N, C-alpha and C positions, 0 to 999 in steps of 0.2 A: 457436251457441256451445255450448249444452248437449249437442247431438248429438255434437260433436267431443270433448267431455270424456268422454261415455259410451263412445265408441269407443276413446279412449285408455285408459280404465280397463279396458275389456274386453280390450284387447290386453295390458295388464300382467297381468291375471288369466290369460290364455292362456299367456303366456310362463312364468309361475310353474307352471302346470299341466304344461307341457311338461317342465320340470325335474323335477317329481314323477314323471312317466311314465318319463323316462329312468332315474331311479334305481330305480324299480320293475322296469323291464326288466332292468337289470343284476342285481338281486337274483334274479329268476326264472331268468335264465340260469345263475347260479352254483348255484341249487338244482337245476336240471336236470342240471348236471354232477355234483353230489354224488349224485343219485339215478339216474344213468344205468343203464339196464337194468331199472329198477323199473317195475312196472305203473302206479304213480302218475304216471308221466311224461305220460300222455295228458291228465290234468287240467292239469298244468303247461304242456304244449304249447298247450293251448287258451288259457290265460292269456297266454302269451308272444305268441301270434298276436293276441289282443285288445289287448294293450298297443301293438302296432304300429297297430291300428285306432284306438286312442285318439289316437296321435300324428297320424294322418291327419285325424281329425275336428278336433282342435285346430288343426292347420295350416290346414285349410279355413276355420275360423272366423277365425283371425288374419289370413288373406289376404282375408277378406270374400267368400269364394267358397263359402259353404255353400248347397247346393241340396237340395231334397227328394229328388231322384234319387240324389245321392251318399249321403245318409243312409239311404235305403231299401236301397241296395246293401249298406251296412255292416250295417244291421239284419238283412238276410237271412243274413249270415254269423255272426250273434251267438250265438244260443242253443246251449248245449252240452247236447245231449240225453242224454249219458251220465253226468250227474252222479251218478245213483243207483248207477252201477257202481263209483264210486270208493270204495275200501276204505281204512280207516285204515292208516297206515304201520306196519310191524312195528317192534318195539322197537329192533332194530339200525339200521334206516333212520332212525327217529325220533331216535335218539341222535346221529346224524351231522348232523342239520339242524333240530332243534326250535327253536333260538334264531332261525334264519333264517326259519322259517315263522311263528313268533310275531311277528317284526318285520314280515313281509309282511302278516300279519293286521292289525296296527295301522295300517300304511300304507293298506291297502285300506279300513279303517273310516274313516280320515281322508278319503280320497279320495271315498268314498261320500257322506259328509256334505258335503264341499266341492261336488261336482257336484249333489247333491240340492238344496242351498240355492240354487245358481246357477240350477237349472231352475225353482225357485219364483219367483225375482225377474226372470228374463229376460222381456222383452216382445217380443223379435224371434222370431217363430214358428220359423224353422229353427234358430236358436241355442238356443231353449228346448228344442226336440226333441233337439238334439245333447247338451245337458247331461242331459236325461232319459235318453237312451240310455247315456251314460257312467255315470250313477248306477246304471242297471240292470245294466250290465256289472260294475261294482264289487260290487254285491250278489251276483252270480253267483260272482265270484272269492272272496268271503267264504265262500260255501257250500262251494266246492271246498277251500279251505284248512282249514275246520273239519272237513270229512270226512277230510282227510289226518291231522289231529290226533286224530281220533276223538271230537270234541265236537259 
């Protein structure tokens, strides 16, 4: 009985996380449109691709099909090695989208805390690893956004 309750709770958490990820994806796509042609798009492109990975990971967990192989594949695509090349947005670009980037920063902070806490309490090894990966990705997104803001 306790196992089925834990699975039910996990599925509720995952459904909520998928809603979060969808709203973040929409925000990043609108930012990409606002900043089209700007050098900063490579950081946003990376975040957009990883938001899709987040949805895959969460769907795997919700379906009970999380394997170490799937996670390793996603891990391999994860690190954005060009973070150091991201320059702060110029004043003109920042004036167009500062409020959206600040909103994204708050969302990423919330998501980092959410996944980080789940990784600490999860006892199922692949699920724990998935939440750890998601928290790590969110941490990277925070760094990209902060670089765009110049902070």
